N, C-alpha and C positions, 0 to 999 in steps of 0.2 A: 362689446354690445351684442345683444340678442335681439332678433326680430321674431315676433310671434308668428305662428303659423297662419292666423287669421290675416295678418299684414301680407305675408307671401300670396295667399289665396287672392286677396284683394288685388294686389299688383299684378298677377298673372291674368286675372279676369280683365282688368283695365288694359293690359297690353293686348289681349285678344280683341277687345272692343275696338281699340284704335287701329289695329292691323285690319280689321274688317271694314272700317269706316274709310280707310284712306283709298286713294286712287291708285289701284294696283298697277295700271299701265304706267303711271308717272313714277311709281316707286321702282319699277322694273327697269324703266328707261334711265333713271338716276343711277341705279346699281350698274348698268351696263356702261354708263359713262365713267363711273368710278373705276370700274375694272379696266376699262381702256386706258384711262390715265395712269393706273398702276402699272400697266404694261409698257409705258412709254416714259419719257422724261418730262412729261407734262406736270405742271403744278397740281397737286392733289387737293388743295384747299378748296377751290370753287366746286369741284365735284362732290367733295364731302359735304359742303354747306348745302348744296342742291339736294343731296340725298336726304339729309336731315329735314329740310323743308318739305320733302315728299313724304314725311313720316317714316322713313326708313330708320330702324332702330340702331343704337350703337353696337348691339350684339351682331346684327346682320352686316353692318359695315366691317367690323372687325373679323367676322367670320369669312367674308369674301376676300378680304386682304390677306388672312391667314391661309386661305386656300390657294391664293395667287402666289404668295412669297414664302409660305411655310411659317412655322412658329420659331420663337427664339427662346433659348434657355441658356443662360450663362453657365459656363463650365465652372464647376467649384474649384477654387484654388486655395490650398492649404499652406 
């Protein structure tokens, strides 16, 4: 599947518009709660839902968790 450059530009523009329109304080608080849950044994689902409800993007959520826990790459086995 190929996505045209125009679609990419449109999606980036829409993402920027949504980030600018969201409540930055609510998004920051939701991300802080998510990171706090990631550092504990707390259930991660409620903070993830709260972050999504605060217009935090999936990329931002994944980036925060990757920064906290690191990335995973399966070792090749032959």
